[in-house]
GUFILO-261914 format. One record per residue (C-alpha): residue number from 1; x, y, z. Coordinates in nm, 3 decimals, always signed. Example, Ala and Ser with C-alpha at 12.3 -4.5 7.8 and 13.67 -1.06 7.14 Angstrom:
// residues 2
num->1 c1->+1.230 c2->-0.450 c3->+0.780 $
num->2 c1->+1.367 c2->-0.106 c3->+0.714 $
This chain:
// residues 417
num->1 c1->-2.805 c2->-4.002 c3->-0.056 $
num->2 c1->-2.787 c2->-4.066 c3->+0.319 $
num->3 c1->-2.703 c2->-4.433 c3->+0.255 $
num->4 c1->-2.423 c2->-4.353 c3->+0.012 $
num->5 c1->-2.277 c2->-4.108 c3->+0.265 $
num->6 c1->-2.298 c2->-4.369 c3->+0.542 $
num->7 c1->-2.127 c2->-4.639 c3->+0.323 $
num->8 c1->-1.841 c2->-4.415 c3->+0.231 $
num->9 c1->-1.772 c2->-4.259 c3->+0.572 $
num->10 c1->-1.796 c2->-4.601 c3->+0.750 $
num->11 c1->-1.519 c2->-4.724 c3->+0.518 $
num->12 c1->-1.307 c2->-4.411 c3->+0.542 $
num->13 c1->-1.323 c2->-4.302 c3->+0.908 $
num->14 c1->-1.162 c2->-4.568 c3->+1.117 $
num->15 c1->-1.007 c2->-4.340 c3->+1.391 $
num->16 c1->-1.141 c2->-4.075 c3->+1.621 $
num->17 c1->-1.511 c2->-3.996 c3->+1.703 $
num->18 c1->-1.689 c2->-3.837 c3->+1.421 $
num->19 c1->-2.066 c2->-3.756 c3->+1.439 $
num->20 c1->-2.256 c2->-3.663 c3->+1.112 $
num->21 c1->-2.611 c2->-3.533 c3->+1.101 $
num->22 c1->-2.754 c2->-3.552 c3->+0.742 $
num->23 c1->-2.978 c2->-3.290 c3->+0.589 $
num->24 c1->-3.271 c2->-3.520 c3->+0.672 $
num->25 c1->-3.186 c2->-3.537 c3->+1.035 $
num->26 c1->-3.035 c2->-3.888 c3->+1.046 $
num->27 c1->-2.737 c2->-3.918 c3->+1.278 $
num->28 c1->-2.438 c2->-4.147 c3->+1.227 $
num->29 c1->-2.115 c2->-4.192 c3->+1.436 $
num->30 c1->-1.802 c2->-4.312 c3->+1.280 $
num->31 c1->-1.446 c2->-4.403 c3->+1.420 $
num->32 c1->-1.317 c2->-4.597 c3->+1.714 $
num->33 c1->-1.416 c2->-4.344 c3->+1.972 $
num->34 c1->-1.065 c2->-4.218 c3->+2.040 $
num->35 c1->-0.970 c2->-3.854 c3->+2.088 $
num->36 c1->-1.190 c2->-3.552 c3->+2.129 $
num->37 c1->-1.526 c2->-3.598 c3->+1.950 $
num->38 c1->-1.643 c2->-3.377 c3->+1.666 $
num->39 c1->-1.991 c2->-3.337 c3->+1.531 $
num->40 c1->-2.103 c2->-3.189 c3->+1.201 $
num->41 c1->-2.432 c2->-3.119 c3->+1.027 $
num->42 c1->-2.534 c2->-3.076 c3->+0.670 $
num->43 c1->-2.783 c2->-2.786 c3->+0.644 $
num->44 c1->-2.911 c2->-2.870 c3->+0.290 $
num->45 c1->-2.935 c2->-3.176 c3->+0.078 $
num->46 c1->-2.761 c2->-2.995 c3->-0.208 $
num->47 c1->-2.459 c2->-2.930 c3->+0.011 $
num->48 c1->-2.443 c2->-3.297 c3->+0.123 $
num->49 c1->-2.463 c2->-3.417 c3->-0.232 $
num->50 c1->-2.196 c2->-3.177 c3->-0.356 $
num->51 c1->-1.956 c2->-3.267 c3->-0.077 $
num->52 c1->-2.007 c2->-3.647 c3->-0.133 $
num->53 c1->-1.947 c2->-3.609 c3->-0.512 $
num->54 c1->-1.650 c2->-3.374 c3->-0.494 $
num->55 c1->-1.521 c2->-3.330 c3->-0.132 $
num->56 c1->-1.189 c2->-3.169 c3->-0.222 $
num->57 c1->-1.366 c2->-2.860 c3->-0.364 $
num->58 c1->-1.708 c2->-2.871 c3->-0.206 $
num->59 c1->-1.640 c2->-2.923 c3->+0.159 $
num->60 c1->-1.463 c2->-2.587 c3->+0.177 $
num->61 c1->-1.741 c2->-2.415 c3->-0.023 $
num->62 c1->-2.007 c2->-2.560 c3->+0.203 $
num->63 c1->-1.829 c2->-2.445 c3->+0.517 $
num->64 c1->-1.788 c2->-2.099 c3->+0.362 $
num->65 c1->-2.165 c2->-2.088 c3->+0.281 $
num->66 c1->-2.278 c2->-2.210 c3->+0.613 $
num->67 c1->-2.431 c2->-2.532 c3->+0.477 $
num->68 c1->-2.175 c2->-2.755 c3->+0.643 $
num->69 c1->-2.191 c2->-2.674 c3->+1.017 $
num->70 c1->-1.950 c2->-2.780 c3->+1.291 $
num->71 c1->-2.159 c2->-2.840 c3->+1.598 $
num->72 c1->-1.881 c2->-2.980 c3->+1.819 $
num->73 c1->-1.512 c2->-2.896 c3->+1.795 $
num->74 c1->-1.387 c2->-2.677 c3->+1.525 $
num->75 c1->-1.322 c2->-2.702 c3->+1.146 $
num->76 c1->-0.958 c2->-2.764 c3->+1.227 $
num->77 c1->-1.057 c2->-3.067 c3->+1.447 $
num->78 c1->-1.276 c2->-3.193 c3->+1.164 $
num->79 c1->-0.990 c2->-3.155 c3->+0.914 $
num->80 c1->-0.752 c2->-3.320 c3->+1.148 $
num->81 c1->-0.963 c2->-3.642 c3->+1.174 $
num->82 c1->-1.016 c2->-3.653 c3->+0.805 $
num->83 c1->-0.646 c2->-3.618 c3->+0.723 $
num->84 c1->-0.544 c2->-3.863 c3->+0.996 $
num->85 c1->-0.719 c2->-4.154 c3->+0.851 $
num->86 c1->-0.546 c2->-4.437 c3->+0.660 $
num->87 c1->-0.538 c2->-4.381 c3->+0.296 $
num->88 c1->-0.796 c2->-4.588 c3->+0.111 $
num->89 c1->-0.903 c2->-4.594 c3->-0.250 $
num->90 c1->-1.136 c2->-4.316 c3->-0.336 $
num->91 c1->-1.484 c2->-4.393 c3->-0.459 $
num->92 c1->-1.509 c2->-4.425 c3->-0.838 $
num->93 c1->-1.696 c2->-4.105 c3->-0.888 $
num->94 c1->-1.427 c2->-3.898 c3->-0.725 $
num->95 c1->-1.162 c2->-4.009 c3->-0.976 $
num->96 c1->-1.320 c2->-3.798 c3->-1.262 $
num->97 c1->-1.272 c2->-3.446 c3->-1.112 $
num->98 c1->-0.920 c2->-3.557 c3->-0.995 $
num->99 c1->-0.827 c2->-3.684 c3->-1.345 $
num->100 c1->-0.949 c2->-3.356 c3->-1.507 $
num->101 c1->-0.755 c2->-3.152 c3->-1.265 $
num->102 c1->-0.442 c2->-3.356 c3->-1.321 $
num->103 c1->-0.474 c2->-3.316 c3->-1.696 $
num->104 c1->-0.515 c2->-2.945 c3->-1.672 $
num->105 c1->-0.279 c2->-2.865 c3->-1.393 $
num->106 c1->-0.008 c2->-2.709 c3->-1.609 $
num->107 c1->-0.273 c2->-2.483 c3->-1.768 $
num->108 c1->-0.408 c2->-2.380 c3->-1.429 $
num->109 c1->-0.054 c2->-2.280 c3->-1.319 $
num->110 c1->+0.077 c2->-2.133 c3->-1.642 $
num->111 c1->+0.178 c2->-1.806 c3->-1.480 $
num->112 c1->+0.280 c2->-1.564 c3->-1.758 $
num->113 c1->+0.361 c2->-1.212 c3->-1.638 $
num->114 c1->+0.014 c2->-1.055 c3->-1.654 $
num->115 c1->-0.152 c2->-1.361 c3->-1.492 $
num->116 c1->+0.108 c2->-1.358 c3->-1.215 $
num->117 c1->+0.017 c2->-1.008 c3->-1.133 $
num->118 c1->-0.351 c2->-1.087 c3->-1.113 $
num->119 c1->-0.285 c2->-1.396 c3->-0.899 $
num->120 c1->-0.072 c2->-1.192 c3->-0.661 $
num->121 c1->-0.329 c2->-0.917 c3->-0.638 $
num->122 c1->-0.603 c2->-1.176 c3->-0.551 $
num->123 c1->-0.426 c2->-1.271 c3->-0.231 $
num->124 c1->-0.173 c2->-1.014 c3->-0.135 $
num->125 c1->-0.361 c2->-0.688 c3->-0.219 $
num->126 c1->-0.630 c2->-0.756 c3->+0.032 $
num->127 c1->-0.717 c2->-0.499 c3->+0.295 $
num->128 c1->-0.386 c2->-0.427 c3->+0.483 $
num->129 c1->-0.567 c2->-0.444 c3->+0.815 $
num->130 c1->-0.640 c2->-0.816 c3->+0.767 $
num->131 c1->-0.277 c2->-0.925 c3->+0.780 $
num->132 c1->-0.186 c2->-0.699 c3->+1.077 $
num->133 c1->-0.446 c2->-0.889 c3->+1.280 $
num->134 c1->-0.284 c2->-1.234 c3->+1.270 $
num->135 c1->+0.074 c2->-1.207 c3->+1.155 $
num->136 c1->+0.376 c2->-1.123 c3->+1.380 $
num->137 c1->+0.485 c2->-0.768 c3->+1.431 $
num->138 c1->+0.719 c2->-0.787 c3->+1.128 $
num->139 c1->+0.429 c2->-0.923 c3->+0.905 $
num->140 c1->+0.629 c2->-1.232 c3->+0.804 $
num->141 c1->+0.382 c2->-1.438 c3->+0.588 $
num->142 c1->+0.591 c2->-1.755 c3->+0.560 $
num->143 c1->+0.701 c2->-2.042 c3->+0.782 $
num->144 c1->+0.854 c2->-1.940 c3->+1.114 $
num->145 c1->+1.149 c2->-2.124 c3->+1.267 $
num->146 c1->+1.077 c2->-2.257 c3->+1.616 $
num->147 c1->+1.409 c2->-2.311 c3->+1.778 $
num->148 c1->+1.225 c2->-2.434 c3->+2.082 $
num->149 c1->+0.854 c2->-2.533 c3->+2.123 $
num->150 c1->+0.772 c2->-2.252 c3->+2.359 $
num->151 c1->+0.904 c2->-1.982 c3->+2.128 $
num->152 c1->+0.655 c2->-1.696 c3->+2.053 $
num->153 c1->+0.552 c2->-1.634 c3->+1.693 $
num->154 c1->+0.741 c2->-1.306 c3->+1.691 $
num->155 c1->+1.058 c2->-1.470 c3->+1.815 $
num->156 c1->+1.017 c2->-1.764 c3->+1.578 $
num->157 c1->+0.985 c2->-1.535 c3->+1.283 $
num->158 c1->+1.289 c2->-1.343 c3->+1.389 $
num->159 c1->+1.474 c2->-1.675 c3->+1.419 $
num->160 c1->+1.360 c2->-1.770 c3->+1.059 $
num->161 c1->+1.524 c2->-1.447 c3->+0.929 $
num->162 c1->+1.832 c2->-1.509 c3->+1.122 $
num->163 c1->+1.847 c2->-1.862 c3->+0.994 $
num->164 c1->+1.818 c2->-1.752 c3->+0.632 $
num->165 c1->+2.078 c2->-1.483 c3->+0.679 $
num->166 c1->+2.332 c2->-1.730 c3->+0.840 $
num->167 c1->+2.291 c2->-1.962 c3->+0.526 $
num->168 c1->+2.331 c2->-1.663 c3->+0.294 $
num->169 c1->+2.656 c2->-1.533 c3->+0.457 $
num->170 c1->+2.612 c2->-1.181 c3->+0.322 $
num->171 c1->+2.902 c2->-0.946 c3->+0.365 $
num->172 c1->+2.894 c2->-0.569 c3->+0.407 $
num->173 c1->+2.835 c2->-0.405 c3->+0.070 $
num->174 c1->+2.705 c2->-0.720 c3->-0.092 $
num->175 c1->+2.417 c2->-0.670 c3->-0.337 $
num->176 c1->+2.130 c2->-0.890 c3->-0.241 $
num->177 c1->+1.812 c2->-0.963 c3->-0.438 $
num->178 c1->+1.505 c2->-1.066 c3->-0.241 $
num->179 c1->+1.256 c2->-1.221 c3->-0.490 $
num->180 c1->+0.903 c2->-1.200 c3->-0.352 $
num->181 c1->+0.997 c2->-0.959 c3->-0.058 $
num->182 c1->+0.653 c2->-0.942 c3->+0.095 $
num->183 c1->+0.623 c2->-0.640 c3->+0.331 $
num->184 c1->+1.001 c2->-0.600 c3->+0.338 $
num->185 c1->+1.084 c2->-0.770 c3->+0.667 $
num->186 c1->+1.371 c2->-0.987 c3->+0.555 $
num->187 c1->+1.519 c2->-0.724 c3->+0.321 $
num->188 c1->+1.521 c2->-0.472 c3->+0.620 $
num->189 c1->+1.671 c2->-0.736 c3->+0.852 $
num->190 c1->+1.955 c2->-0.809 c3->+0.604 $
num->191 c1->+2.025 c2->-0.441 c3->+0.544 $
num->192 c1->+2.022 c2->-0.350 c3->+0.907 $
num->193 c1->+2.223 c2->-0.644 c3->+1.048 $
num->194 c1->+2.464 c2->-0.740 c3->+0.770 $
num->195 c1->+2.544 c2->-0.415 c3->+0.597 $
num->196 c1->+2.432 c2->-0.551 c3->+0.264 $
num->197 c1->+2.249 c2->-0.349 c3->-0.002 $
num->198 c1->+1.912 c2->-0.523 c3->-0.069 $
num->199 c1->+1.669 c2->-0.500 c3->-0.351 $
num->200 c1->+1.330 c2->-0.642 c3->-0.276 $
num->201 c1->+1.090 c2->-0.714 c3->-0.551 $
num->202 c1->+0.720 c2->-0.791 c3->-0.547 $
num->203 c1->+0.407 c2->-0.792 c3->-0.778 $
num->204 c1->+0.186 c2->-0.674 c3->-0.487 $
num->205 c1->+0.107 c2->-0.301 c3->-0.484 $
num->206 c1->+0.011 c2->-0.321 c3->-0.114 $
num->207 c1->+0.336 c2->-0.490 c3->-0.017 $
num->208 c1->+0.549 c2->-0.264 c3->-0.235 $
num->209 c1->+0.401 c2->+0.054 c3->-0.075 $
num->210 c1->+0.424 c2->-0.086 c3->+0.285 $
num->211 c1->+0.789 c2->-0.198 c3->+0.225 $
num->212 c1->+0.897 c2->+0.137 c3->+0.100 $
num->213 c1->+0.722 c2->+0.307 c3->+0.394 $
num->214 c1->+0.895 c2->+0.088 c3->+0.644 $
num->215 c1->+1.234 c2->+0.156 c3->+0.489 $
num->216 c1->+1.167 c2->+0.530 c3->+0.514 $
num->217 c1->+1.058 c2->+0.498 c3->+0.876 $
num->218 c1->+1.367 c2->+0.301 c3->+0.976 $
num->219 c1->+1.612 c2->+0.525 c3->+0.779 $
num->220 c1->+1.724 c2->+0.247 c3->+0.546 $
num->221 c1->+1.622 c2->+0.383 c3->+0.203 $
num->222 c1->+1.976 c2->+0.378 c3->+0.084 $
num->223 c1->+2.037 c2->+0.021 c3->+0.207 $
num->224 c1->+1.708 c2->-0.137 c3->+0.112 $
num->225 c1->+1.514 c2->-0.052 c3->-0.203 $
num->226 c1->+1.193 c2->-0.202 c3->-0.330 $
num->227 c1->+1.062 c2->-0.244 c3->-0.681 $
num->228 c1->+0.723 c2->-0.349 c3->-0.818 $
num->229 c1->+0.857 c2->-0.585 c3->-1.088 $
num->230 c1->+0.840 c2->-0.943 c3->-1.213 $
num->231 c1->+1.143 c2->-1.169 c3->-1.144 $
num->232 c1->+1.179 c2->-1.222 c3->-1.515 $
num->233 c1->+1.241 c2->-0.857 c3->-1.575 $
num->234 c1->+1.519 c2->-0.800 c3->-1.322 $
num->235 c1->+1.862 c2->-0.716 c3->-1.462 $
num->236 c1->+2.210 c2->-0.687 c3->-1.312 $
num->237 c1->+2.430 c2->-0.908 c3->-1.103 $
num->238 c1->+2.386 c2->-0.992 c3->-0.733 $
num->239 c1->+2.615 c2->-1.146 c3->-0.477 $
num->240 c1->+2.329 c2->-1.309 c3->-0.290 $
num->241 c1->+1.974 c2->-1.409 c3->-0.395 $
num->242 c1->+1.703 c2->-1.517 c3->-0.161 $
num->243 c1->+1.348 c2->-1.613 c3->-0.221 $
num->244 c1->+1.104 c2->-1.696 c3->+0.059 $
num->245 c1->+0.742 c2->-1.803 c3->+0.004 $
num->246 c1->+0.729 c2->-1.692 c3->-0.363 $
num->247 c1->+0.823 c2->-2.008 c3->-0.550 $
num->248 c1->+0.484 c2->-2.170 c3->-0.483 $
num->249 c1->+0.351 c2->-1.908 c3->-0.732 $
num->250 c1->+0.593 c2->-1.981 c3->-1.018 $
num->251 c1->+0.427 c2->-2.293 c3->-1.167 $
num->252 c1->+0.590 c2->-2.608 c3->-1.288 $
num->253 c1->+0.611 c2->-2.474 c3->-1.649 $
num->254 c1->+0.829 c2->-2.184 c3->-1.543 $
num->255 c1->+1.076 c2->-2.357 c3->-1.311 $
num->256 c1->+1.343 c2->-2.355 c3->-1.581 $
num->257 c1->+1.276 c2->-1.993 c3->-1.632 $
num->258 c1->+1.303 c2->-1.913 c3->-1.259 $
num->259 c1->+1.630 c2->-2.095 c3->-1.199 $
num->260 c1->+1.771 c2->-1.980 c3->-1.530 $
num->261 c1->+1.712 c2->-1.615 c3->-1.419 $
num->262 c1->+1.866 c2->-1.685 c3->-1.082 $
num->263 c1->+2.183 c2->-1.829 c3->-1.249 $
num->264 c1->+2.191 c2->-1.524 c3->-1.488 $
num->265 c1->+2.160 c2->-1.284 c3->-1.193 $
num->266 c1->+2.386 c2->-1.459 c3->-0.950 $
num->267 c1->+2.755 c2->-1.356 c3->-0.935 $
num->268 c1->+3.007 c2->-1.632 c3->-1.002 $
num->269 c1->+3.104 c2->-1.642 c3->-0.633 $
num->270 c1->+2.749 c2->-1.581 c3->-0.510 $
num->271 c1->+2.513 c2->-1.777 c3->-0.295 $
num->272 c1->+2.139 c2->-1.827 c3->-0.366 $
num->273 c1->+1.877 c2->-1.955 c3->-0.111 $
num->274 c1->+1.527 c2->-2.088 c3->-0.181 $
num->275 c1->+1.270 c2->-2.121 c3->+0.095 $
num->276 c1->+0.949 c2->-2.280 c3->-0.032 $
num->277 c1->+0.663 c2->-2.501 c3->+0.070 $
num->278 c1->+0.714 c2->-2.845 c3->-0.074 $
num->279 c1->+0.550 c2->-3.193 c3->-0.060 $
num->280 c1->+0.736 c2->-3.490 c3->+0.079 $
num->281 c1->+0.546 c2->-3.726 c3->-0.152 $
num->282 c1->+0.563 c2->-3.747 c3->-0.530 $
num->283 c1->+0.432 c2->-3.464 c3->-0.757 $
num->284 c1->+0.064 c2->-3.393 c3->-0.728 $
num->285 c1->-0.212 c2->-3.136 c3->-0.798 $
num->286 c1->-0.314 c2->-2.815 c3->-0.618 $
num->287 c1->-0.614 c2->-2.865 c3->-0.394 $
num->288 c1->-0.907 c2->-2.730 c3->-0.607 $
num->289 c1->-1.050 c2->-2.517 c3->-0.314 $
num->290 c1->-0.723 c2->-2.351 c3->-0.245 $
num->291 c1->-0.670 c2->-2.286 c3->-0.623 $
num->292 c1->-1.014 c2->-2.130 c3->-0.667 $
num->293 c1->-1.034 c2->-1.917 c3->-0.349 $
num->294 c1->-0.686 c2->-1.861 c3->-0.189 $
num->295 c1->-0.401 c2->-1.907 c3->-0.433 $
num->296 c1->-0.498 c2->-1.910 c3->-0.798 $
num->297 c1->-0.203 c2->-2.026 c3->-1.016 $
num->298 c1->-0.030 c2->-2.173 c3->-0.702 $
num->299 c1->+0.144 c2->-2.518 c3->-0.685 $
num->300 c1->+0.339 c2->-2.702 c3->-0.416 $
num->301 c1->+0.634 c2->-2.894 c3->-0.584 $
num->302 c1->+0.795 c2->-3.216 c3->-0.494 $
num->303 c1->+1.166 c2->-3.210 c3->-0.442 $
num->304 c1->+1.194 c2->-3.431 c3->-0.756 $
num->305 c1->+1.046 c2->-3.139 c3->-0.953 $
num->306 c1->+1.275 c2->-2.878 c3->-0.818 $
num->307 c1->+1.614 c2->-3.033 c3->-0.821 $
num->308 c1->+1.623 c2->-3.123 c3->-1.197 $
num->309 c1->+1.539 c2->-2.768 c3->-1.278 $
num->310 c1->+1.820 c2->-2.640 c3->-1.066 $
num->311 c1->+2.054 c2->-2.887 c3->-1.238 $
num->312 c1->+1.946 c2->-2.768 c3->-1.585 $
num->313 c1->+2.034 c2->-2.407 c3->-1.480 $
num->314 c1->+2.375 c2->-2.533 c3->-1.396 $
num->315 c1->+2.347 c2->-2.434 c3->-1.029 $
num->316 c1->+2.498 c2->-2.661 c3->-0.765 $
num->317 c1->+2.289 c2->-2.758 c3->-0.460 $
num->318 c1->+2.510 c2->-2.722 c3->-0.143 $
num->319 c1->+2.255 c2->-2.769 c3->+0.131 $
num->320 c1->+1.894 c2->-2.889 c3->+0.166 $
num->321 c1->+1.704 c2->-2.861 c3->+0.494 $
num->322 c1->+1.348 c2->-2.990 c3->+0.538 $
num->323 c1->+1.137 c2->-2.817 c3->+0.809 $
num->324 c1->+0.881 c2->-3.072 c3->+0.903 $
num->325 c1->+0.635 c2->-2.921 c3->+1.159 $
num->326 c1->+0.747 c2->-2.564 c3->+1.180 $
num->327 c1->+0.478 c2->-2.441 c3->+0.937 $
num->328 c1->+0.202 c2->-2.634 c3->+1.126 $
num->329 c1->+0.294 c2->-2.436 c3->+1.441 $
num->330 c1->+0.315 c2->-2.117 c3->+1.241 $
num->331 c1->-0.031 c2->-2.171 c3->+1.096 $
num->332 c1->-0.183 c2->-2.272 c3->+1.436 $
num->333 c1->-0.060 c2->-1.935 c3->+1.573 $
num->334 c1->-0.199 c2->-1.745 c3->+1.286 $
num->335 c1->-0.539 c2->-1.935 c3->+1.302 $
num->336 c1->-0.569 c2->-1.858 c3->+1.673 $
num->337 c1->-0.495 c2->-1.492 c3->+1.622 $
num->338 c1->-0.722 c2->-1.465 c3->+1.325 $
num->339 c1->-1.010 c2->-1.613 c3->+1.525 $
num->340 c1->-0.935 c2->-1.389 c3->+1.821 $
num->341 c1->-1.008 c2->-1.097 c3->+1.579 $
num->342 c1->-1.286 c2->-1.256 c3->+1.378 $
num->343 c1->-1.528 c2->-0.975 c3->+1.460 $
num->344 c1->-1.286 c2->-0.720 c3->+1.327 $
num->345 c1->-1.226 c2->-0.920 c3->+1.001 $
num->346 c1->-1.616 c2->-0.950 c3->+0.969 $
num->347 c1->-1.639 c2->-0.571 c3->+0.992 $
num->348 c1->-1.382 c2->-0.539 c3->+0.714 $
num->349 c1->-1.532 c2->-0.813 c3->+0.496 $
num->350 c1->-1.825 c2->-1.040 c3->+0.600 $
num->351 c1->-1.911 c2->-1.372 c3->+0.766 $
num->352 c1->-1.846 c2->-1.576 c3->+0.451 $
num->353 c1->-1.496 c2->-1.427 c3->+0.414 $
num->354 c1->-1.421 c2->-1.511 c3->+0.785 $
num->355 c1->-1.528 c2->-1.873 c3->+0.731 $
num->356 c1->-1.326 c2->-1.888 c3->+0.410 $
num->357 c1->-1.013 c2->-1.776 c3->+0.584 $
num->358 c1->-1.074 c2->-1.989 c3->+0.885 $
num->359 c1->-1.103 c2->-2.290 c3->+0.654 $
num->360 c1->-0.788 c2->-2.186 c3->+0.469 $
num->361 c1->-0.571 c2->-2.152 c3->+0.783 $
num->362 c1->-0.711 c2->-2.475 c3->+0.927 $
num->363 c1->-0.672 c2->-2.691 c3->+0.613 $
num->364 c1->-0.317 c2->-2.554 c3->+0.559 $
num->365 c1->-0.221 c2->-2.633 c3->+0.920 $
num->366 c1->-0.351 c2->-2.983 c3->+0.902 $
num->367 c1->-0.182 c2->-3.042 c3->+0.563 $
num->368 c1->+0.151 c2->-2.972 c3->+0.744 $
num->369 c1->+0.054 c2->-3.156 c3->+1.068 $
num->370 c1->-0.119 c2->-3.466 c3->+0.924 $
num->371 c1->-0.048 c2->-3.456 c3->+0.549 $
num->372 c1->+0.268 c2->-3.441 c3->+0.323 $
num->373 c1->+0.337 c2->-3.062 c3->+0.323 $
num->374 c1->+0.682 c2->-2.953 c3->+0.447 $
num->375 c1->+0.918 c2->-2.669 c3->+0.372 $
num->376 c1->+1.228 c2->-2.694 c3->+0.167 $
num->377 c1->+1.534 c2->-2.464 c3->+0.219 $
num->378 c1->+1.772 c2->-2.513 c3->-0.073 $
num->379 c1->+2.109 c2->-2.338 c3->-0.101 $
num->380 c1->+2.276 c2->-2.308 c3->-0.437 $
num->381 c1->+2.603 c2->-2.184 c3->-0.584 $
num->382 c1->+2.783 c2->-2.185 c3->-0.912 $
num->383 c1->+3.100 c2->-2.353 c3->-0.804 $
num->384 c1->+3.250 c2->-2.539 c3->-0.507 $
num->385 c1->+3.425 c2->-2.386 c3->-0.208 $
num->386 c1->+3.193 c2->-2.083 c3->-0.163 $
num->387 c1->+3.036 c2->-2.208 c3->+0.161 $
num->388 c1->+3.215 c2->-2.364 c3->+0.469 $
num->389 c1->+3.311 c2->-2.728 c3->+0.478 $
num->390 c1->+3.064 c2->-2.812 c3->+0.756 $
num->391 c1->+2.724 c2->-2.691 c3->+0.866 $
num->392 c1->+2.868 c2->-2.565 c3->+1.196 $
num->393 c1->+2.892 c2->-2.210 c3->+1.038 $
num->394 c1->+2.512 c2->-2.181 c3->+1.041 $
num->395 c1->+2.482 c2->-2.190 c3->+1.420 $
num->396 c1->+2.801 c2->-1.966 c3->+1.451 $
num->397 c1->+2.643 c2->-1.711 c3->+1.221 $
num->398 c1->+2.312 c2->-1.727 c3->+1.413 $
num->399 c1->+2.499 c2->-1.653 c3->+1.738 $
num->400 c1->+2.682 c2->-1.354 c3->+1.585 $
num->401 c1->+2.356 c2->-1.218 c3->+1.424 $
num->402 c1->+2.172 c2->-1.261 c3->+1.762 $
num->403 c1->+2.437 c2->-1.032 c3->+1.919 $
num->404 c1->+2.387 c2->-0.767 c3->+1.657 $
num->405 c1->+2.011 c2->-0.790 c3->+1.705 $
num->406 c1->+2.047 c2->-0.724 c3->+2.076 $
num->407 c1->+2.221 c2->-0.389 c3->+2.011 $
num->408 c1->+1.941 c2->-0.250 c3->+1.803 $
num->409 c1->+1.793 c2->+0.067 c3->+1.942 $
num->410 c1->+1.435 c2->-0.007 c3->+1.862 $
num->411 c1->+1.266 c2->-0.345 c3->+1.944 $
num->412 c1->+1.042 c2->-0.521 c3->+1.706 $
num->413 c1->+0.674 c2->-0.415 c3->+1.738 $
num->414 c1->+0.471 c2->-0.712 c3->+1.864 $
num->415 c1->+0.173 c2->-0.836 c3->+1.674 $
num->416 c1->-0.140 c2->-0.646 c3->+1.755 $
num->417 c1->+0.031 c2->-0.328 c3->+1.873 $
């Protein structure tokens, strides 16, 4: 097995400095010696064999179990080197699990209502203390918007809400639907700064309760209401519809349902805005480790899978923006904050959970930094002429909203306070 590992890694790793110690104690060094060196060790022969045969699933599992040990650098450094390599043909034995996952990908992400609730609970109904340790003060669990490289995470998340609001152009009294509202931060921002009446929906019991509490604390219960309901069950008409970080849980088989429901709920002169992780390459499959441990039922779409569904719903796309590295920087900040509180997380859960989440945040960051993951912001309407003729209005609206934010009586709570 050592020989097979050596042959594969010598062919695959051409850049960087990558030292591997096998379970038998043999040491190999791969790459061209550039960059900061990393060193890893397999603690058991079983882990080494499993990672070699199915690396996409078993590498994360071995790290969680402590049988794949990073001795120099971090797991993020390891993943950066692995994802930075030139793409080569995978060994023949890896194609079988990939083929099976591709064949069953629609079944894996077939998210009917009850399954959607279970999938959401798996990730979002974890102990609330966990998220407070690494998110910004407003608990925005989606890509921030770094207007400048030196922006803090809290300011970048505020900039994200401002950027979305500018594209939505909500007017006082408008009815706004926030699909997948999280802990309520965007809904409360829109209610507080635009005078709109916002309905936020979620399937997470934890998020629902926290969002309601926050609306009560800020005296916005009339302007921002929250419901524990599936997007397919919402009724009524809305002047604006926004969805941030929820579409990844819809599943390809339900794209027509999702956009059909948006078209049904959106007023004839309304504006809808979708903010979702996407892939810059062609359609693919969900990483099996992520699907098993982090986001069951999740899928990251290619733009070629999203736009046809929008067209079939008879919605018109009026603006598409691609955020390239913003999520990489967001995840880096989350990972650094998470690791700064790893002892507290371990007290809530255990060491294996800490390693699982460290791997999740690291592999997600590197997928955006070195891989094909990006973020799509897609604006939609039912007819022409509902948005300004040029994109200058976005910056103008952001300036106006920034002035309104400055007059708020209470500042945002910083993360960790």
